[in-house]
C-alpha positions in Angstrom: 168.8 74.9 29.3 172.6 74.7 29.3 174.4 73.1 26.3 175.4 70.0 28.2 171.9 69.0 29.1 170.7 69.9 25.6 173.3 67.6 24.2 172.2 64.8 26.6 168.6 65.2 25.4 169.6 65.0 21.8 171.7 61.8 22.4 168.8 60.2 24.3 166.3 61.0 21.5 168.8 59.6 18.9 169.1 56.4 20.9 165.3 56.1 21.1 164.9 56.7 17.4 167.5 53.9 16.7 165.6 51.5 19.0 162.3 52.3 17.5 163.7 52.0 14.0 165.1 48.6 14.9 161.8 47.4 16.2 160.0 48.6 13.1 162.6 46.8 10.9 162.0 43.4 12.6 158.2 43.9 12.5 157.4 44.5 16.1 154.9 47.1 15.2 153.0 45.0 12.7 149.8 45.5 14.6 150.1 49.3 14.5 147.7 50.7 11.9 145.5 47.6 12.0 143.6 48.3 15.3 139.9 47.9 15.8 138.4 51.2 14.9 140.7 51.9 12.0 138.6 52.2 8.9 139.8 50.4 5.7 137.7 50.4 2.5 138.9 48.5 -0.5 136.9 48.4 -3.7 138.4 47.4 -7.0 141.5 49.6 -7.5 140.5 52.2 -4.8 141.8 52.0 -1.3 140.8 54.3 1.5 142.4 54.1 5.0 141.4 56.2 8.0 143.5 55.2 11.1 141.2 56.7 13.8 142.2 54.4 16.7 145.9 54.4 15.7 146.0 58.2 15.7 144.2 58.4 19.0 146.8 56.1 20.6 149.7 58.1 19.0 148.2 61.4 20.2 147.9 60.0 23.7 151.4 58.7 23.7 152.9 62.0 22.5 150.8 64.0 25.0 152.1 61.8 27.8 155.7 62.3 26.5 155.2 66.1 26.4 153.8 66.1 30.0 156.8 64.2 31.2 159.2 66.6 29.5 157.4 69.6 31.0 157.5 68.1 34.5 161.3 67.6 34.4 162.1 70.8 32.7 
């Protein structure tokens, strides 16, 4: 990969991070982490949270992103 295309990839990733950060700041991802299948147990002062469905969706999204990068590389 030449330096010019590597620089372009870094810029694109930076812009994506800024967009995602802005969406998180305004609350667009309020549903994320509260999906059906996420286990939440609260008793007294103890809280246990196991985000099964959220992690499955995150893994699927990252796998698709990796496949897209591999295809265009």
